[in-house]
N, C-alpha and C positions, 0 to 999 in steps of 0.2 A: 692808379693806372696812368701810364707815360698817354702822353697827348699824343689825340693821328690827326690824321689827314681829310676833312672833309667829305671826304668819297671813300673812304675807308671803313671798312666793318670786320670787327672783334666775331667769335669764337671763342667762345666760353660754351663746358662739356661741362657736366653733374657729377659728383663724383657717386649722387644713391644717397647721402644718407638721409635723416631729416637732421635740424633742419642741411635746406643741399648748397654745400660746399659747389663753388664752381671753378675750372682753373678758366684762361684764360692759351686756347691749342691755337690757332693761329688770327694769321690780317687776311684781308682777303678787298683786292679793288676791284669789290663788287663792281656786275656786268648787267646783271637781272637782280632788279625786284620782286617780284610780283606774290601783289593779295588778292583776296578773294574774299568772297562774302554767300554763298547760296542759300535758296530760303526756300522754307517747308509752307509749301501751301496749304495752306485749308478751305478755299472757297470753293463753297457747294451752291445747291438750285435755292441755299434760304439768304443768302449770303449779301446784304442790302445794296438795292441797286444792281444785284450784280456785280456787281465792283469786286473786284480778285483782293484773297483777305489772302494772311500769313501769321505765323505764329511764333509773338515777336521773341526769339530772344533761340529758337531752332532755329538752325541749320549747320552747311557746315561751313571753317574757316579756313581758307590756307593761305600758309605763307610758301614764296620759292624763293630762291638765293641759289645763280650763280658767278662763278667769278674766276678770280685767280691767284693764286700769293704765296706768300711762302711757312711751309711749317713752325712754331718759335722757336723752341730744339726736338730731339729723339724722343725724350718724353711724348712730344703731343703724337705725334708720328704716330707714335702706340695706342697714345688712348683716341685718335681718332680709328683704324688701321683697325682696333678691334670693334669700332662701334657701328662701325659697317661691314665684320665680319658675323658680329653676330645678330645680326637678317633684321633683329629690330627697330625700335625706333627708342631712346637718347632726352635724358634732356640737356638741351641746346639750351646756350644766349646768343642773339644778334646783336649785339649793339649796331647803332643805326645812324652814323653826327643829326646831329639835328633833324633823329627824329625818334629815334629812346631805344626802346627793348626791344626782340622779344622775345619768348618764354617760356619750353615746356616745350614738350618730343618731338623731334623731329630725326627723318631718316636722309641715312646719307645714298 
């Protein structure tokens, strides 16, 4: 992989095979990266001292990324367009410098 600036995010799309291979399709200068995690509350009348309880490991995690950038080539443009018009979630990797890699199903 070529070097990247600290503010740039690489977007890769999976090929759907097992094991999944990822192809870099674009680089963006992220304007917004938002990570959230919801809780599933399990508090009942029997909760110790009426403290709020949550179910460990349950809940919804969400990642939203917005930015602008340039497609790598015509094939990259076609892959992203196909993922968008398919209407479902495709497996993507977001490589965020000094943070790590987010991999999972994303909707464009």
